[in-house]
Structure formats: C-alpha cells, structure tokens
N, C-alpha and C positions, 0 to 999 in steps of 0.2 A: 668556571663559566659564570659570566656576569648575569645579573638579573635580566638585562635586555636581551642578551644572547640566548638565555634559557627560554624566555618567552618566544623568541623567534623559532627556536627548536621545537617547542611544544606546538606552536601554531602550524609549523610545517607538517608535523605528524598528524594533527587534527584535520587540516585541509586536504592532506593526501588521502586520508581515509574517506573524507567526503567525496573526493573526486572519483575514487574507485567505485563507491557505492552508488553514485549517481548514474552509472551506466545501466545497472539493472533497473533503477527507478525510472530512467528515461524510457527504457524499453516498455515498461508497464504503462507509464503515463501516455506515451504516444499511441499505444494500442487502444486505450479508452478514448482518446481524442479522435483517432481515426474512425472508430465505430460511430461516435456521435456525429462526426462530419458526414459520413455516408448516409446515416439515417436521416439527418437533417436535409441533405441534398435530394434524396430520392423519395422520402416519405413525409417531409415537412414536420409541422408541429404535432400532427396526429401520431406520426412515428415516434417522435421524442416522448410524447405522453404515454404511448404504449410501452416503450422501453422503460419509462419511469415506473410503471406498474410492476414490471418484471425485475426491475433493478435490484431490490433487496435480495431476491433469490439468486440472481446472477452473481451478486457480490459474495455469496457464500462460497463460490468457487475460490476466490482469493483467500478467504479465511482457512479453507481446508488445505490449500496449497501452502500457506504460510507456515504451517506446522512442520511438514517434512522438509521444506526448503531451509528454514532457519536451523532446524535440528541437524540435517545432513551437513550443511555448511559448517556449523560449529564443531561437530564431531570429526569431520574430515580435516578441518584446520588443526585440531588437536593431534590427529594421527600424523599429519604432515610435519608438525613441529617436533614430534618424537621420531621422525624419519621412518615411520612405519607405513611405507607406501602401499604395501599389500593390504593392510587393514583399512587404509583410506579407500582403496579401490572397492573392497567388499562393502563398506558403508555406503559408498556412492552408488554402486550397482543395486544394493538392497533398497536404498532410498528411492531411486528412480523407479524400480519395479513396483514397490508398494504405493508410491504416489500415484502412478498411472492407474492402478486398480482401485485405489480409494476414490479417485475422481470418477472413474468409470462407474463405480457403485452409486455415487451421488447422481450421475446422469440417469441411471436406470430408475432410481427412486423418483426423480422428477418426471420421467416419462410415464411411470405408473400412476402417480398421484397429481398429474398436472392440472386436472380439472378443479379439484378442491383447492389446490394451492393458488391458482390464478384467481379463483373466486375470493379467497381469503385476502389476497393482495389488493382487491378493489375493482376487478374487471366486471362490474355489474352496474345496474341502474343507468345513469347518464354516461357511464364509461363502458357500457356493454359492447358498443360498436368497436372498441379497441381490443376485445378479447382475442380475436384471431391473431392479430399482430403480436400481442403479448405472449400468447401461447407458442407462436413460432420462435420468439426470443428465448423462451425457456427450453423448448424441445431441441432446437438446433444450437442455441447458445451454450447449453451445458455440455455439448459434445466437445467444446474447445478445452474443457478442464484437463483431461488427461495429457493432451499435447502441450498445453501451456505450462503445466506442472513440470514436465520433463525439460522444457526449454529453459525455465527459470532456474531449476536445479543445476543444469549444465552451465549456464552463464555465470551464476553466482560463484560456483566452485572454480570455474576458469579464472574469474576475476581475482579471487583470493588465493588460489593455490597454484596457478600456472601463469603463462605469459599474458600479462594484462593488456598489452597493446593488441594482441590478437583477439582478446576477449572483447575489447571495444569495437573492433572491426566486425566481429561476428554478431554482436548485439545490434549494431546499426544495419548490418547486412540483412539480418532477420526482419527488421522493421521494414526495410525496402521491399523485401519479398512479400511481406504481409500487405503492404499498401498496394503493390501492383496487382497481386492476385485478388484481393478483396475488391479493388476498383473494377477489375475486369468482370468478375462474377456478378457483382452488384449491378453493373451496367447491363449485363445480359438478363439477369433476374432481379429487377428492382423491387424486391419485397424484403420483409424482415428476415425471412428464411434465406433468401439469396445473399443478403449482407452477412449474416452470421455463418452461413454455409461457406462463403468465400473466405471468411476469417479463419474458420476451423481448418479448411483445406490448406490455407497458407501456413498455419502453425504446424500441421503435419509435415508439410514440405520443408519448413525451416528446421524441424527436428531431424529429418532425414539428411538434409545437407550438412548439418553440424556433426551428425554421427559419421557421415562419410569423411568429413574433414578430419575428425579425430582418428578414424580408422587408418587414414593415409599418413597423417603427420605424427601420430604417437605410436611408434612401432617398438619401443623399448619398455621393459618392465619398470624403468625408473620413473615413469609417469603414472599417476593414479587413473589416467584416462586410457591406459593400455588395455585392450581387449574388454570393452564394456559388454556386459551380457546380463540377462535377467537373473535375479537372485531373490529367493523368498525366505531368507533367514529371519526368523521372528525376533530373536534376541538382539541382533544388531540394529534392527529398525526400531525396536522398543526404546532404546536409549536415545535415538534421534528424535522420535516423536515426543518423548518426555522433555527433551531439551528445547524443542520448538513450541511447547505448549503455551508459554507466555505470549508468544507472537500470535498464536491463533486466538487466544482469549482477547487480546487487544482488538483484533479484527471482529470478534464476536460482539464486543461492546459497540463498535462502529456500525455493524449490521443492524443491531437492535435500534440504535438511534436513527439510522437511515430508514428503517421500516416504519417507525413511528412518524418520522417527518413526512414521508411520502403519504402515509395513511391520513395524516392531518390535512395535508394539501388537498387530497382527494375529497375529504369531508367538508372543509371550510373554504377551499380555494376554487380554482377553475382549471379547465384543461390547459389553458395558456400558462398558468402557474406551474402545473405539473411538467409541462414541456420545458419551461424555463429552468426548473430544478435539475432535470436531466442534462440540459445544455450546460448549465453552470458546473455540474460535476465533471463533465468532460473537459471544460475549458479552464479549470482551476488547477494550478500547478503547485500550490503550497504544500500538498501532501508529499510531492516528489522530494522537495528540499528537506522537509521535516524528517522523512524516513532516512534519508542519507545522513543527516546530522545525528539522528538517534543512534545509528550504528557507529558513527564517528566518535560520539561520546563514549560508547561502550568500549571501543578499541583504545582510545586515547587515555581515558581515566583508568580503564582496566590495567593498562600497562603500568601506570604509576602505583595503583593500589596493590598490584601483585608484587611490586618490588619491596614491600614492607619498609619503605622509606617515607616517613611522615612528612618531612620537609618537601620532598619531591612531590608527594601527593597534594600538599597544600598549594604548591606552585602550579601544578597541572590543573587542578580544579578551578583555581582563581582565573587562570589564563583562558581556559575553555569557556567558563561562564561569561567572561567579557566578550569573547568571540561570538557566542550564541546570542547574547543581547544585541550585538551589532548587526548580525545577520537577520535577527527577528525584526528590528526596526526598519532596516534598509529594504528587506524583502517585503514587508507589509506595505510600505510606501510604493514600491515598484508594482506589486500586484494590483493595488488600487488604481494607479495611473495607467496601467496597461489593460484594464478590464475592457474598455471600449474597443480598441483595435483587435484584441483577441477574439471578442465575440463576432466581429465582422468577418473573421476567417470562416466561421461556422454558418452564419446566417446574415443576409443583407439587412441593413437597418430598416428599410421600408417594407421588407417582405412580410414580416409579422411583427408589427410595432409593439404590440402588447407583450409578446413573448420576449422580444429583444429588451424592452424596458425593465421587465421583471428580472430577467437574467443579469442585466447590468447592475441592478440594485443588489442582487444576491452576491455577485462577484466583488463589489466594493465592500460589502459587509464582511465577506470572507477574507479580503485583504487586511481589514482592520483586525479581524479575529486572529489572523495568522500570527501577529505579534505575541499575543498571550498564549495561544495554542503551542507555539514554538517553544516558549519558555517552560510551560508545564510539562512538555514532552521531555525536556532536558532533565527534569526531576525524576520522571519515570525511568529514564535511562540510567541516571545516577543510582537509583534504588536497586535496579537489576545488577549494576556493575559491582556494588559492594555487598551483594547477597541478600538484600532486604526485599525479597520478592513479594512479601505480604503488603508492603507499602506500594510497590508498583501496581499490584492488582487492585489495591484500594484506590489508587489514583485513577485507573481506567474505569472502575465501577462508579466512583463519584462523578466522573466526567459524564458518563451516560445518564446517571440519575439527575444531576443538575440540569443537563440539557433537556431531558424528557419532561421534568416538572415545569421548566421555564417555557418549553415549546407549547405544552398544553395550556398553561396559565395565560401566557401572552397571546397565543393563537386565538383562543376563544374570547379574550378580553379586547384586543385591539385589531384582530383580523389576521389574514395570512402573513402580513409583514412581520408579525410577532414571532413567527417561526424562524425567520432569518436572524432577527435581533437576539433571539435566545442564545445563540451560539457564543458570541463574544462575552455576554454577561456570565454565562456558565464558566467560561475559561477564566475570567477575572476572579470569580468566586473560588475556583479551583486553585488559582495562583496564590490567593490569600491563604487558603488552607495549607498549601505546601510550604509557604514561608513559615506559618505557625508550626507545622509538623517538624521541620528541620531544626527550629529553635527549641521546641518543646522536648524533643528526643535527642538533641545534640547530634543530628545526623551530618550536619555540615562540619568541616574540620574544626575541632575545638577541644574541649576537656578530655581528660583521660577516660572519663566515664562513658564517652560516646561509643557507638558501634565501630568507630574508626580506630579506637585505641589499639586494636589488635594488630594494626599495620605498623 
C-alpha cells in the first residue's frame, strides 16, 4: 500500500468513526438546543436566567449518565467482538437497569435537598424572583435523567453493535417525538415545569417506542437486544462503571467549571449576562463535534496501537493529527461565522438586544476557543488510547484549574467579559503543556524508551 493510499484508508476509518458517533451527539445537542429554544420563546430572558442558575445541577445528569453509557458500550463491544452475544445482552440489561435507578436516586436527592441546593446556586438577593422557575427546572428536570440514560445507552449500543442505518433513524425519530411533545405540552403549560415536564414525557415515550421496536424486530437470540429485561447483577455493572469512570470525571471537571462560571456571572455580571450564558450553551455546537472526534481518535489510534506494529501506529497517529488540526481550524472559523444566524433561531435580535449582544460575543469567543480545545482533546484521547490514564486525568484537571484561575482573575480585573476570554487562554496554556509533556516523556512516537516502545 502506498503512502497516499494508506492515508486515504486511515482517513476513511477515522471519518467513519466520527460519522457514527455524531448520531448520539446530535441527539444530545438537539435536546439541549430544543429546551433553550422553548424556554426562550415562552419565558424570555428571565427563563433563560432561571435555567442558568439550575444549569450546573442539571448538567450533573449528563455526568452520571456518561459513566454507565461509556462503560456499557465499551464492555458490550468487547463481548460482541468475542461473539459472546449472551454476555453482551447481560451487560446491556444490567447497565440499563442500574443506570435507571442511579438516575432515579439522584432525582430523589434533588427533591429532598432542592431548597439549599438552589440557594447555593445563587437564587437569592436580586435573583430571588427567579427561585420558583429555577426550582421547577431542578424538580421536574431531574425526572428526565432515568429516561435519558436508557435512551442514550440503547442508541449508542445500536450504533456500534447493530444496524447503524436503523440507529440513525431511531435517533432522529426520537428527536422528532421530543420536539413535538415538548412543543405541545409547553404551549399548553408555558412554564418551566411545563417545558421540562413535556421533555421528560417525550423521553419516556421515546424509550417505550424503541423498546417496542426492539421487541418486534429482534426476535432471535443472535442479537444482544433479544428479550431485554431488568437485571441487577452487581459484578457485571461494576466492570462497566469502572470502564466508564474516566468519561464521568471528564464531565465532573466540566461541571465544576460551569458552576464557577455561572456563580461569577451572578456575582459580577447581570441577569442579561446569565441569560446569554444559558443561550450560548444551547446554541454552541463545538462540543458535539469534539466528542465525536474524541471517540474517533480512540477507535482509530486504538486499532493501530493494538496491532503492535510501530510503523502502522506512526502512520495512523500522523494522519489523524493532521485531520484533527484541519477540522479544528475549519470548525472554529465556521462556528465564528455562524454565531449570528444561529442566535436568531433562538431569539430575535431586537427582542432583548443586551442578551443577544452578550451571547453573540460569547459564541464568537467559543468559536476561537474551539480550535485549541479541539486539539487538547486529541491529546486526552491519545493518552486514554495508549493506557496513560494518569495523563488524561491530569489534562482534564489542569483544564479546569487553568480555566478557574483565569476566570476569577480576569473576571474581577476586567469585568464579566474576562470570564469568556479565560477559556481560550486556558486552552492555549494547556496546549503548550501537552506539547511539553509529549516531548518530555516521549509519548509521541519516538525513541525505544517511550511508553510506545511496547508496541
């Protein structure tokens, strides 16, 4: 195989992995965008600000889901590769059951302690009038966790282990169901509880419809989706949760950063700034692409690393790095250029000019930040691929520390805009650290003394 043909083959594998992973990410991103849209339309900037107060706690849902989702998918993929379909089915059923009850337990905790939680998140003083809406977001919003966890586990395992075309259809179908039901319920009950209640109901119905589809179409034991049922085996889920722990920790660092960011906005900003932050989180698509590429790097580089062929590994990592750099630059430019039209989907420019202007500035900064964030994420994925988990966790931790220190320093020195500017500066510093790290410890393909020598 010539060098050119080899690069084409590697790129084909890389972009194929991205394409499949984008389905699950699009489902997740469209869900957040949909909620922000309905909140903006029915409740305006007050609703966005109220959701901004509850946002860090709502995001915990995704962190808790990330652990069983990543773990179950990885374990089931191993079972399927060994042609042990029965074991894959057991891991899938056990993961679905435990994920549902883990999320339900989190919901109960939020219901019991909602008053001190919402107070700690900032619903007091000049934001006290937003307490009711923020409380509704927590009480009703956390109900979606069990149903969302089941939906994501089913879709990701269908994508990787079964008919991918059907998986794409089911993912888009579930989004359509969610948009229709949430739209109808929120129109009838135009409150925060109505919007989140409609969304939770739509997730439950989506789960039911997918389960019915699986029951009808998967009637032979050759499929891991044959006869899905509740299972409480602790040993099987323990392996899955352990495998998915890095993904949950990644989300944990994100939540800590988001909590500090929103807390600083409440302290040194305004209600308009808090509403703009919430709006920009829903309108920003960079995380969607980044997550897909993160998994694509794991799959593509992992294939070469596991082959124990050093030349193949060198070719793969070089080609993938070039592809990541190209996507980072092109993606960052596209996100900056499309910030204005995307915001107009959520809120008319003249409706709340201050909120619109702040959100536009945040999205442009996010677009610039995407370039560096994308590349540093590639390093994290590389570390996980070659088994250097301590470097992956160090990367996540330093990202949160750099961002936190810069947010506080710039926020109090130059004002609320410093909070947005802190993110790209933190990623640039982290990129410099990663370049130093791979050279200092020979992590990039190189001498026989490097951690890669064993391949």
